[in-house]
N, C-alpha and C positions, 0 to 999 in steps of 0.2 A: 131587656128585663134587668132592672136594677133593684135595689133594696125596696121592698114593698110592692113591686109590680110582678105580675105573673106568678107561676108556681115557685115554690121553694124547692131547690134541688137538695136532696139528701144523699150524700156520697158515702158509700159503704165499702170498707176494705180493711184488711189486716195490714198495718204499717210495717210489720216484720214478716209478712207472708209472701214475699216475692211479687209476682205479677198481680196478685190479688189486690195490691195497693194502688193499682192504676186509677181506680175510681177516686181515691183520696187525692191523688196528684191532679186529676182533672178538676176536682172540686176546688183545690187550692188555686189552680190557674183561673178558673171562672170567678172565684171570689176576688182575685186581683183585678178582674175586669169590672167589678161592681155587681156581679150577679149574687142574688140571695142564696147562700149555700150553708148547709149544716153538714159537718163531718162526723161520721160514725165509724170509729175503728172496730166496733162490734155491734151486733143487733140489739143489745140492751140499751146502748146509746140511741139507736134508731127509734126504739120504743119511746124514749124520753122526748126525742125531737118531734114525734108525731102527736104530742099532747095538745098542741094548739090547733084549733080549727083553721084549716087552710088547704089549698091545693098543693100537692106534693108530686115530685118526680124523684123516685128512688133510683140511684145509679149504682150498679154493681158490676164487677167483673164476672164473666160467664164463660165456662168451658163449653166447647161445642159450637160456638159462634165463630165465624171467620176472624182470625187474629187481626186486631186493630179496627174491626168494623164496629158500628154502633147500630143497635136496633131496639125497637120497643119489644118487650117480652112480657110474658105472664109470670106470676109468682110460681106457678106449677112448672113452667119451662126452666126457671132458675133452679128450682128444686131438682128437676130431672138432670140438669147439667152439673149439679154439685156432686161431690163425693158422698158416700154413705153418711158421713158425719160432716156437717157444715163447718167451714173454717171459722164461722162466726158464732158457734154455739147453737143458737136458735135459728131456724131458717126464716127467710123473709116472709113466707106465707103465714107462719105462726105469729110472727110479730105484727103483721097487718091485722090478723084476726084479734089478737090481744088488744091492739090499739083501739079498734072499734068497740070493744067491750069495756075497756077501762076509761077511755076518754070520750068526750063528745066526739061523735064520728067526724074524722077529718073530712075535708072536701073530697075532691077526687085524688086518687093515688094511682100514678102510672109508673111503670118500671122500664128502665133502659139498661140493656146489657152491653158491656164493652167486651168484645170477643177476645178470648185468649187462645183460640184454636183448640187443639187436642192435647198439647203438652206445655202447660204453663211452667214457667221457671219458678222455683220455690224459695230460692235464697235471696233474690233481689229482683227489682223490676228490670225486665229485659231491655237491652239497649235499643232494640227496634221500636218498642212501645214508648220509651222515653223520648226518642228522636221524633216521634209523631205526636207528642203530647198536645201541642197547640192545635193540630189538625183534628185529633180525637175530641178535644174540648170544643172546637167549633161544631163538630158533628153532634155532640151531646146537646149543646145549646140549641142548635137548629131543631133537633127532634123534640127537645123539651118545650119549646115555645109553640110548636105546631099543635093545632087543636084537632 
């Protein structure tokens, strides 16, 4: 999947929020490989990125999924795994609903969670996740292009 082919990956994460930034790092890695990626440091940017009609895969870190694993999730599952207040301001489910009401409905939107386990690091991306970045990016890409 290079520019213009397949879904666009939208990687969401707080760059200064510890392990939450793993999706941004995965997005940067995949962009270096020629994958079409949009980076969203918060959900307001995600809303902007969803303004073009296309197929999207939103990638976000998720508490409650096995650390370092990658799996397709629902917006409700991301919401359940999040703290009472999302680190992104608006939760992903609200942004997806807004996008369909504000813009021409995007094509399909799928969600991929990158597991943080039960105790994510809050001050920096953990060494174990950084050391597995390429492998996690491979897993995200494989799942993103699967139909």
